[in-house]
Backbone bond lengths (Angstrom), bond angles and torsions (degrees), N, CA, C in turn:
res aa  C-N    CA-C-N  psi(-1)  N-CA   C-N-CA  omega(-1)  CA-C   N-CA-C  phi
1 M - - - 1.474 - - 1.419 110.76 -
2 N 1.457 114.21 133.15 1.345 114.60 -178.83 1.501 115.10 -74.74
3 S 1.377 117.97 151.07 1.529 120.51 -178.43 1.521 104.86 -76.50
4 P 1.412 112.61 150.10 1.463 115.33 175.30 1.455 113.31 -68.52
5 P 1.324 119.83 145.67 1.430 119.95 -177.86 1.508 117.79 -59.25
6 L 1.251 120.13 147.82 1.466 118.94 176.57 1.534 114.18 -73.04
7 P 1.253 122.13 145.99 1.449 120.84 -175.10 1.487 114.73 -77.89
8 S 1.305 117.56 158.37 1.519 121.95 179.01 1.501 110.85 -61.45
9 L 1.277 120.29 145.82 1.441 121.55 -170.90 1.566 110.57 -138.95
10 L 1.325 113.70 127.94 1.525 117.71 178.20 1.560 102.83 -117.99
11 G 1.249 118.02 127.30 1.479 128.00 164.98 1.348 117.29 -87.73
12 V 1.312 123.18 133.81 1.534 123.53 176.76 1.536 103.90 -122.75
13 F 1.345 118.50 113.88 1.361 119.08 -178.75 1.495 111.92 -136.00
14 A 1.308 119.85 171.38 1.502 123.88 -163.82 1.521 104.23 -82.04
15 H 1.332 116.15 -58.33 1.434 119.76 -166.97 1.556 110.94 -119.14
16 P 1.338 116.72 160.69 1.481 120.15 163.85 1.510 108.07 -58.91
17 D 1.310 113.63 134.00 1.488 127.45 -176.81 1.494 115.36 98.70
18 D 1.370 115.49 -23.18 1.467 117.24 179.51 1.533 108.60 -64.60
19 E 1.316 117.37 -34.00 1.515 120.04 -176.81 1.498 108.94 -64.27
20 S 1.371 118.50 -44.58 1.424 123.69 -175.36 1.529 108.20 -68.34
21 L 1.356 118.58 -49.85 1.398 123.46 -176.02 1.527 116.01 -63.33
22 L 1.273 116.72 -35.17 1.495 122.40 -169.84 1.338 114.20 -101.80
23 A 1.420 120.01 -34.60 1.414 123.84 -177.44 1.427 115.40 -137.60
24 G 1.316 120.38 18.88 1.491 122.73 -170.20 1.513 107.98 -68.30
25 G 1.277 119.26 -34.02 1.585 120.87 176.16 1.417 111.58 -63.51
26 V 1.401 120.45 -46.35 1.436 124.80 -171.81 1.607 106.44 -71.55
27 L 1.299 116.31 -37.77 1.437 119.49 -179.75 1.532 109.27 -68.53
28 A 1.323 119.58 -35.60 1.461 123.82 178.24 1.514 106.70 -70.67
29 Q 1.364 118.58 -43.43 1.444 119.53 -179.29 1.455 111.11 -61.25
30 H 1.274 121.28 -52.22 1.498 129.57 176.42 1.590 107.12 -49.68
31 H 1.277 114.65 -55.51 1.485 119.29 -176.72 1.628 112.57 -57.06
32 A 1.340 111.62 -43.58 1.471 116.68 178.68 1.484 114.50 -65.53
33 A 1.339 113.56 -20.76 1.547 119.27 179.19 1.500 106.16 -92.40
34 G 1.207 123.83 7.48 1.472 123.21 -179.74 1.533 118.20 83.19
35 A 1.267 114.53 10.38 1.499 119.68 -178.45 1.497 109.29 -86.27
36 R 1.396 115.93 147.44 1.501 122.01 173.96 1.456 108.51 -66.94
37 T 1.391 118.43 133.85 1.453 120.55 174.08 1.535 109.33 -137.47
38 G 1.243 116.15 148.75 1.507 122.55 177.11 1.462 109.54 -155.55
39 V 1.433 113.97 167.43 1.467 121.80 177.13 1.514 106.90 -137.03
40 V 1.344 114.32 137.50 1.451 124.48 167.18 1.538 105.02 -107.79
41 T 1.319 112.36 130.87 1.453 121.27 178.99 1.645 109.82 -115.04
42 A 1.318 113.59 122.96 1.476 118.53 -174.52 1.487 116.44 -65.43
43 T 1.307 116.00 -38.40 1.503 121.63 -167.64 1.574 111.42 -120.20
44 W 1.262 113.82 165.69 1.420 123.53 -176.57 1.534 112.07 76.10
45 A 1.332 115.99 130.00 1.481 124.54 -170.97 1.464 107.63 -84.95
46 P 1.319 118.25 160.17 1.585 122.93 178.65 1.527 110.42 -60.39
47 D 1.348 120.53 -27.36 1.439 119.91 -179.09 1.567 114.67 -99.42
48 S 1.389 114.12 12.52 1.441 119.94 177.64 1.512 111.66 -80.75
49 R 1.334 117.49 168.07 1.456 119.78 -173.80 1.491 112.42 -75.49
50 R 1.247 118.15 -13.79 1.536 121.76 -177.38 1.583 108.22 -92.84
51 A 1.240 119.48 -15.58 1.498 120.03 -177.22 1.524 112.73 -67.05
52 P 1.282 122.60 -41.41 1.453 120.28 174.52 1.598 114.33 -63.41
53 E 1.321 112.50 -35.66 1.554 114.99 173.96 1.505 111.83 -68.12
54 L 1.390 116.92 -37.31 1.521 114.27 175.83 1.559 109.69 -66.61
55 A 1.345 116.90 -37.54 1.505 114.13 -178.87 1.482 108.63 -66.37
56 A 1.360 120.57 -35.98 1.457 119.97 178.33 1.548 111.88 -62.19
57 A 1.295 113.56 -50.03 1.543 120.26 175.83 1.451 113.98 -55.01
58 L 1.335 119.42 -42.95 1.510 121.05 -179.40 1.493 107.83 -68.67
59 A 1.326 120.18 -33.17 1.444 121.34 178.01 1.463 111.80 -61.11
60 V 1.370 113.63 -46.89 1.393 123.49 177.30 1.563 113.96 -49.82
61 L 1.360 110.32 -49.10 1.458 119.83 -177.98 1.462 116.22 -80.15
62 G 1.351 115.45 -8.92 1.485 119.16 179.91 1.489 111.40 73.74
63 A 1.381 115.55 36.02 1.523 118.68 -172.39 1.506 109.77 -115.64
64 G 1.365 114.38 28.91 1.510 117.62 173.59 1.526 118.01 69.03
65 P 1.219 116.54 -166.88 1.455 120.69 -176.39 1.535 110.95 -80.50
66 P 1.423 117.65 159.41 1.376 116.44 174.97 1.531 118.10 -61.44
67 R 1.291 116.34 139.07 1.559 121.79 173.81 1.499 101.75 -116.54
68 L 1.253 115.34 108.55 1.487 123.38 -178.59 1.425 114.41 -107.83
69 L 1.342 118.71 133.33 1.435 118.11 177.23 1.544 108.21 -85.42
70 G 1.372 115.50 -15.51 1.454 122.42 170.92 1.452 119.44 79.75
71 Y 1.321 122.18 15.60 1.389 129.06 178.33 1.597 112.77 -79.40
72 G 1.339 118.98 165.03 1.392 120.99 177.73 1.486 110.52 -90.18
73 D 1.391 113.96 146.89 1.412 123.68 170.53 1.530 111.70 -62.19
74 A 1.325 117.95 136.52 1.428 117.78 -175.93 1.575 112.94 -66.12
75 R 1.353 115.79 -18.28 1.507 117.16 -179.20 1.390 112.01 -118.81
76 N 1.376 121.56 12.95 1.501 123.99 -179.33 1.541 113.21 -137.99
77 P 1.301 120.78 97.20 1.499 118.21 -174.28 1.522 112.08 -66.28
78 E 1.309 117.48 -22.75 1.512 117.55 -177.08 1.534 109.83 -77.92
79 S 1.337 122.92 -0.84 1.448 120.95 -174.47 1.350 117.77 -74.73
80 A 1.412 118.33 -24.92 1.509 120.95 178.33 1.572 104.47 -158.10
81 S 1.278 113.72 86.32 1.504 118.33 178.09 1.462 112.25 -55.69
82 G 1.345 120.11 127.00 1.444 124.90 172.28 1.566 113.43 88.71
83 E 1.316 114.40 -11.16 1.505 119.85 -179.59 1.447 108.21 -99.63
84 S 1.319 115.88 154.19 1.449 124.11 175.57 1.580 111.65 -68.34
85 R 1.249 119.36 157.30 1.428 126.44 174.07 1.493 102.93 -72.28
86 F 1.393 117.56 142.60 1.394 125.65 179.51 1.544 108.26 -51.48
87 V 1.336 115.52 -48.19 1.482 117.62 -173.30 1.447 110.60 -68.21
88 D 1.388 122.91 -14.71 1.426 124.18 179.31 1.535 111.47 -100.66
89 A 1.268 120.51 -10.55 1.480 126.09 -175.07 1.467 108.36 -61.48
90 P 1.396 115.91 141.61 1.576 118.39 174.42 1.475 107.92 -56.34
91 L 1.277 113.08 142.34 1.492 120.55 -175.13 1.518 106.35 -64.46
92 D 1.248 121.20 -48.84 1.555 119.38 -172.16 1.482 108.27 -67.01
93 E 1.328 119.15 -35.19 1.480 118.01 177.77 1.569 111.25 -63.38
94 A 1.242 110.60 -49.82 1.602 113.81 -178.59 1.473 114.56 -57.86
95 I 1.442 115.31 -45.40 1.407 119.49 174.44 1.515 112.37 -57.95
96 G 1.341 117.75 -44.56 1.496 119.97 -177.07 1.541 110.59 -63.44
97 R 1.314 116.56 -39.46 1.478 117.88 179.87 1.543 112.56 -60.60
98 L 1.478 115.84 -42.61 1.332 118.56 -179.72 1.626 112.87 -75.41
99 V 1.348 118.70 -33.65 1.374 122.23 174.00 1.557 109.94 -53.59
100 T 1.374 115.88 -42.34 1.513 121.45 -173.68 1.559 105.54 -62.47
101 H 1.323 117.82 -41.07 1.473 121.72 176.59 1.451 116.24 -65.87
102 I 1.388 116.87 -40.17 1.433 119.83 -178.30 1.557 109.86 -70.67
103 R 1.348 119.97 -40.55 1.380 124.05 174.13 1.484 115.93 -62.26
104 A 1.329 115.35 -37.39 1.486 122.22 -177.03 1.657 105.78 -71.26
105 F 1.312 117.37 -43.37 1.458 122.96 -172.36 1.548 107.42 -82.46
106 R 1.321 119.01 -43.67 1.434 118.83 178.29 1.553 113.45 72.92
107 P 1.316 119.55 43.95 1.468 117.55 -175.05 1.497 113.37 -76.15
108 E 1.311 113.06 152.94 1.556 118.07 168.73 1.498 113.31 -79.87
109 I 1.301 114.48 -34.12 1.448 116.47 175.88 1.531 108.99 -124.62
110 V 1.319 115.10 146.26 1.575 122.63 164.12 1.466 113.75 -120.98
111 V 1.230 112.13 134.04 1.475 121.57 -179.43 1.620 109.45 -114.96
112 T 1.363 117.57 132.97 1.365 121.15 179.86 1.532 111.85 -141.57
113 H 1.347 118.66 -164.40 1.416 124.79 178.74 1.516 111.40 -80.49
114 D 1.277 123.23 159.39 1.340 121.01 171.65 1.521 114.00 -85.02
115 A 1.338 115.50 175.00 1.513 120.77 -171.40 1.575 111.80 -67.10
116 L 1.334 116.22 -20.39 1.466 117.99 -173.60 1.649 105.74 -86.26
117 G 1.224 118.20 -14.10 1.411 118.55 -180.00 1.502 110.51 93.54
118 Q 1.253 120.90 26.03 1.460 126.16 171.91 1.597 112.81 60.60
119 L 1.312 116.37 80.22 1.442 122.07 170.55 1.545 108.40 70.40
120 T 1.291 118.14 -65.22 1.515 117.00 -167.23 1.633 109.46 -97.34
121 G 1.330 118.02 3.20 1.363 118.68 176.03 1.468 115.41 64.29
122 H 1.296 123.31 28.11 1.406 122.14 -175.13 1.471 114.72 -63.36
123 P 1.254 126.70 132.39 1.492 126.89 -170.54 1.541 110.45 -57.39
124 D 1.318 118.88 -35.36 1.476 119.16 176.11 1.530 114.39 -62.89
125 H 1.281 113.99 -34.13 1.469 120.35 -179.88 1.493 107.95 -69.23
126 V 1.301 117.26 -48.12 1.508 122.66 176.43 1.589 109.26 -54.10
127 R 1.279 112.98 -55.81 1.453 117.12 -178.46 1.531 113.03 -57.13
128 T 1.228 117.68 -37.20 1.527 122.21 -177.31 1.473 105.34 -67.91
129 H 1.346 119.54 -44.58 1.411 122.69 174.06 1.549 110.81 -49.57
130 Q 1.362 120.03 -57.63 1.345 127.69 -179.32 1.481 117.83 -55.68
131 I 1.370 114.30 -45.29 1.393 118.47 176.20 1.532 116.11 -67.85
132 T 1.308 113.25 -41.07 1.531 115.45 178.34 1.474 111.20 -64.11
133 L 1.378 123.37 -38.15 1.457 122.50 177.93 1.523 106.33 -58.28
134 L 1.252 118.83 -52.22 1.514 122.87 -175.89 1.482 109.90 -63.26
135 A 1.361 119.01 -42.21 1.498 119.01 -176.05 1.491 112.92 -73.66
136 V 1.347 118.76 -31.86 1.488 120.65 172.50 1.529 109.46 -60.60
137 A 1.280 119.20 -43.84 1.480 123.61 -179.91 1.476 111.23 -64.04
138 A 1.352 114.55 -43.41 1.506 121.15 -174.99 1.505 109.27 -71.95
139 A 1.334 117.95 -36.00 1.525 117.36 -171.26 1.464 114.22 -59.42
140 G 1.324 122.01 -25.62 1.405 124.53 179.43 1.470 116.47 -88.77
141 L 1.317 115.98 -5.44 1.516 119.57 178.38 1.485 116.43 -100.56
142 E 1.295 117.01 112.85 1.390 120.52 -175.54 1.510 120.91 -56.65
143 P 1.420 120.45 -33.03 1.335 119.53 176.22 1.497 119.41 -68.57
144 L 1.351 115.62 -21.54 1.399 124.15 178.11 1.543 113.77 -89.13
145 Y 1.344 107.65 132.34 1.532 120.06 178.50 1.620 110.07 46.51
146 P 1.370 115.84 57.84 1.425 120.94 -179.98 1.622 111.47 -58.95
147 E 1.306 116.36 -25.74 1.457 117.77 178.08 1.489 111.31 -74.26
148 A 1.307 121.06 -7.52 1.442 121.99 -171.46 1.562 111.76 -91.40
149 G 1.389 118.11 2.84 1.474 122.23 -176.87 1.421 111.19 104.80
150 A 1.367 112.05 -179.20 1.531 123.41 -169.56 1.548 103.60 -72.02
151 P 1.377 117.90 148.90 1.384 125.05 -174.80 1.443 107.13 -63.23
152 W 1.413 118.57 148.12 1.436 125.02 172.53 1.569 109.05 -151.59
153 Q 1.311 115.17 127.51 1.457 121.11 -177.75 1.514 109.88 -108.11
154 P 1.358 121.07 110.62 1.434 119.31 176.03 1.582 107.11 -66.07
155 S 1.381 112.74 147.63 1.433 118.17 175.63 1.510 117.21 -67.12
156 A 1.261 113.71 -36.69 1.511 116.19 -175.00 1.591 107.35 -148.63
157 L 1.350 110.66 151.60 1.394 122.71 176.93 1.609 108.12 -124.44
158 Y 1.275 112.81 129.78 1.483 118.00 178.23 1.533 111.98 -123.57
159 A 1.344 117.02 145.85 1.429 120.25 172.91 1.542 110.59 -110.45
160 A 1.324 116.76 122.57 1.433 119.82 173.64 1.616 105.77 -63.22
161 T 1.360 114.01 139.53 1.349 116.24 -176.90 1.511 113.65 -150.67
162 H 1.347 120.85 174.07 1.459 123.35 169.98 1.478 111.01 -131.05
163 S 1.304 117.92 127.90 1.492 120.79 179.28 1.513 114.01 -81.26
164 E 1.250 118.40 173.05 1.503 128.19 -178.45 1.498 107.89 -64.25
165 T 1.346 117.51 -50.35 1.412 122.49 173.90 1.476 119.08 -80.91
166 G 1.300 116.52 -31.93 1.446 121.72 178.70 1.436 122.76 -76.51
167 V 1.373 114.14 -11.88 1.390 117.46 173.30 1.510 120.40 -62.01
168 G 1.450 110.34 -37.68 1.421 119.02 171.58 1.513 112.53 57.76
169 R 1.349 114.70 -140.96 1.462 125.13 -167.90 1.595 104.28 -65.91
170 L 1.333 123.32 -24.49 1.425 126.66 -175.45 1.502 107.99 -55.85
171 G 1.294 118.78 -45.40 1.496 123.93 -175.39 1.411 111.67 -61.53
172 A 1.267 119.98 -46.04 1.514 121.67 177.49 1.538 110.42 -61.18
173 L 1.256 115.31 -39.69 1.486 115.43 -175.82 1.517 110.76 -71.19
174 L 1.352 119.49 -35.75 1.425 121.81 173.62 1.544 111.08 -63.54
175 E 1.272 119.92 -46.95 1.442 128.05 -178.99 1.599 112.98 -56.14
176 R 1.416 109.48 -35.88 1.364 118.46 -178.63 1.573 112.87 -64.43
177 V 1.292 117.47 -29.61 1.514 120.61 178.15 1.570 108.42 -100.11
178 G 1.215 119.87 13.72 1.508 123.32 174.18 1.430 113.56 86.15
179 K 1.299 121.79 23.05 1.506 120.99 -173.32 1.619 103.31 -99.84
180 S 1.271 119.20 151.56 1.378 125.69 174.34 1.560 107.63 -76.14
181 V 1.295 120.65 157.21 1.429 126.75 175.50 1.601 109.55 -127.85
182 L 1.208 113.46 103.99 1.514 120.35 178.36 1.467 110.32 -107.60
183 T 1.359 117.13 122.39 1.373 130.65 -174.48 1.579 116.21 -125.58
184 V 1.289 115.00 158.28 1.348 120.64 -172.71 1.539 106.46 -107.37
185 P 1.394 121.14 153.46 1.443 117.50 175.00 1.556 112.01 -64.42
186 D 1.249 115.73 148.81 1.473 121.99 -172.75 1.533 110.86 -53.21
187 A 1.394 115.08 -36.81 1.426 114.96 -176.58 1.622 115.43 -69.22
188 Y 1.360 109.49 -10.57 1.499 113.90 -179.54 1.546 110.61 -77.76
189 V 1.372 117.87 -17.27 1.443 116.92 178.37 1.512 110.06 -84.40
190 T 1.257 113.59 129.10 1.547 118.09 -176.49 1.453 109.72 -110.05
191 T 1.355 122.12 -16.88 1.485 122.63 179.35 1.441 106.70 -143.74
192 T 1.336 114.79 124.00 1.490 121.10 165.76 1.532 112.73 -113.66
193 V 1.219 111.88 132.44 1.556 119.67 -174.64 1.489 111.25 -114.62
194 D 1.323 117.49 118.00 1.472 122.59 171.72 1.552 106.93 -76.93
195 I 1.244 121.77 104.24 1.506 121.29 -177.24 1.543 113.15 -107.01
196 S 1.365 112.43 24.54 1.442 117.53 -179.65 1.529 114.98 -54.69
197 P 1.355 119.18 -35.29 1.571 118.08 175.88 1.500 113.22 -62.10
198 W 1.484 118.82 -18.34 1.304 119.37 -178.67 1.572 111.93 -117.35
199 A 1.285 118.69 15.52 1.414 123.72 -176.58 1.507 112.64 -67.83
200 G 1.284 123.17 -29.45 1.351 129.08 173.44 1.597 113.74 -64.66
201 V 1.340 111.59 -40.19 1.416 119.03 175.07 1.553 113.52 -73.13
202 K 1.338 113.87 -39.64 1.442 117.59 175.12 1.579 110.39 -62.57
203 W 1.319 119.45 -40.42 1.454 120.71 -177.23 1.519 111.69 -70.86
204 S 1.317 116.27 -32.25 1.474 122.08 177.56 1.610 109.22 -69.08
205 A 1.338 112.35 -32.34 1.497 112.93 176.89 1.511 111.53 -75.08
206 I 1.307 116.83 -36.62 1.464 119.79 176.09 1.583 111.55 -66.33
207 L 1.270 116.73 -35.72 1.437 123.62 174.09 1.560 114.34 -61.93
208 A 1.315 111.25 -31.23 1.543 114.09 173.97 1.503 119.38 -62.62
209 H 1.312 113.05 -17.32 1.486 118.18 169.60 1.481 111.73 -87.90
210 Q 1.247 110.91 73.33 1.545 121.09 -167.09 1.606 106.27 -64.78
211 G 1.202 120.46 -43.91 1.538 123.35 -178.70 1.470 110.05 -56.36
212 E 1.415 122.96 -41.64 1.325 123.46 176.65 1.497 115.61 -75.32
213 V 1.361 115.68 -35.46 1.483 119.15 173.99 1.565 114.70 -58.34
214 A 1.387 111.40 -33.88 1.475 116.64 -173.77 1.638 111.60 -75.58
215 R 1.348 114.80 -14.71 1.466 119.59 -174.59 1.589 108.26 -98.91
216 N 1.292 109.93 157.09 1.461 116.45 -175.48 1.469 118.54 -82.50
217 R 1.330 118.31 -33.03 1.470 121.18 -169.27 1.588 109.51 -91.09
218 P 1.402 123.08 -34.46 1.462 120.84 175.48 1.498 112.48 -59.05
219 L 1.342 113.94 151.84 1.389 116.98 176.36 1.453 122.36 -53.84
220 P 1.507 113.87 -43.88 1.401 114.48 177.70 1.532 116.50 -58.15
221 G 1.405 115.57 -35.84 1.418 118.98 174.43 1.526 113.29 -67.12
222 I 1.356 119.48 -37.46 1.498 122.10 177.58 1.556 109.06 -64.97
223 L 1.273 118.78 -41.55 1.502 123.06 -178.61 1.505 108.13 -68.35
224 A 1.311 117.57 -39.05 1.476 119.36 -176.89 1.544 112.41 -66.93
225 R 1.272 119.92 -23.36 1.463 121.43 172.97 1.487 119.76 -87.04
226 L 1.291 114.11 2.19 1.459 120.53 -176.27 1.458 109.60 -89.84
227 P 1.366 123.47 156.13 1.526 125.92 171.09 1.570 105.00 -62.81
228 E 1.323 115.65 150.29 1.330 121.29 -174.09 1.619 113.09 -62.98
229 A 1.226 119.94 -39.03 1.395 125.54 175.04 1.543 114.38 -52.56
230 E 1.411 113.31 -50.96 1.379 123.39 -175.03 1.497 105.36 -73.60
231 R 1.307 122.83 -38.38 1.546 121.29 177.94 1.554 108.81 -59.39
232 N 1.376 114.79 -50.96 1.383 119.24 -175.45 1.588 112.66 -61.63
233 Q 1.326 116.33 -31.63 1.372 117.11 172.89 1.502 116.86 -61.50
234 I 1.368 116.25 -38.06 1.329 123.49 177.38 1.429 118.11 -71.88
235 I 1.346 118.65 -40.56 1.476 122.60 -175.21 1.479 112.04 -90.61
236 S 1.284 120.88 -2.97 1.511 121.67 -173.65 1.533 115.16 -87.23
237 T 1.349 117.48 2.99 1.415 119.55 177.85 1.538 108.86 -129.77
238 E 1.185 120.27 136.24 1.457 124.83 175.66 1.520 111.86 -126.04
239 S 1.282 121.27 131.77 1.419 127.32 -168.35 1.610 107.25 -119.80
240 F 1.317 112.81 140.89 1.455 119.30 -176.65 1.574 110.30 -142.67
241 T 1.325 112.37 159.19 1.452 122.44 174.26 1.508 108.01 -121.36
242 R 1.331 114.06 122.66 1.501 114.30 179.19 1.626 105.79 -82.17
243 L 1.374 115.35 120.25 1.399 124.10 -179.98 1.477 117.15 -87.73
244 T 1.273 118.50 -21.10 1.497 121.05 -178.74 1.520 109.22 -94.57
245 P 1.369 116.36 123.02 1.473 121.04 -174.44 1.500 112.24 -81.41
246 G 1.214 118.44 168.50 1.450 126.01 170.85 1.431 114.78 83.99
247 P 1.471 122.58 168.31 1.479 125.95 -172.06 1.496 105.24 -76.10
248 V 1.249 113.01 147.94 1.476 123.33 174.69 1.476 109.25 -132.13
249 A 1.440 117.41 133.25 1.436 120.86 178.99 1.605 111.42 -52.64
250 G 1.345 115.81 126.44 1.459 115.85 -179.73 1.530 111.47 86.24
251 D 1.298 119.11 -8.22 1.486 120.57 178.44 1.536 113.87 46.18
252 P 1.258 124.08 82.65 1.510 119.50 178.50 1.475 112.87 -60.37
253 S 1.317 122.69 -23.35 1.440 121.32 175.36 1.526 112.89 -58.93
254 R 1.362 112.50 -35.15 1.548 118.26 174.33 1.459 108.27 -76.61
255 L 1.357 117.87 -44.39 1.497 114.87 -170.59 1.465 111.82 -73.22
256 L 1.322 116.63 -21.27 1.622 119.78 179.21 1.553 105.88 -65.24
257 T 1.342 116.44 -32.05 1.456 119.26 -177.45 1.530 107.39 -84.80
C-alpha cells in the first residue's frame, strides 16, 4: 500500500539560515515526497548581502524562491536600509504581510520558532513566533486583511524547538562562544523527526549561507568546524511542538514524521 502524500509545508523564520538549521531536513523530506514547500523570512531585504545566500539554500532544499517580509534585523542595521526593525514594526502591518504569504501559498502545515526564541532567545525569533501565531489565526478569517487574498486556514502549526535532554552537544558548543541556551521541558516536544536520510541536503543548505559559515559565533560556523560525524549527529534530528490542538484529518503530527 502506498503511503499517503506528505502535506504542503511553509516555514516562517526570522533570518536567512534559520530555515536550514531548524527545519532543513523536514523541508527536504517533504520536497522529496512531492509536497509543496516554501519559506518566509522576516528580516533582511531582497538587495541585502544575505538574500542571495538564502536563495541558494532554498534551491538546495527545494523550497522555492525567497519570500521576504523585508524588515530589519534587530541587531544588524545593514540588513534592510530604510526599513524598520522587525521588532519595532507595527503589529497589524507585520501580521498583514505574513497573512498575504500564507493565503498565497495555502500551506497545510506552518512551522516557525518556539516561544523561547530558539536556544539563544534572539528577539527576532521571539517576534517571529508571536507574529506567526497571530497570522495563522487571522489567515482563515475572511473579515481580517481582505486585501491579502482569499482566506486560508492551515491545518496545523508547529514550533521548531530544543528540549532539555535533546539539545545534547549543541548546548555546550553554544555556551563555549558565550551564547545562552534556552530549552523546553522534554514533554513539550510532540514530534521528533529523524532526518538523517536528508542530512546531506540539509548540510549543503547550511553551507549556502557562506557569510555565517565564515564567522566563529554563528551556528553555521560552529558546525563547520566540527568533525563530520559529530556534526551529522547534531543536525540529523529535528524537534517540534504542535501548537494547534484537536484532531486534524490526516494528522499532520504523523505526517510530519
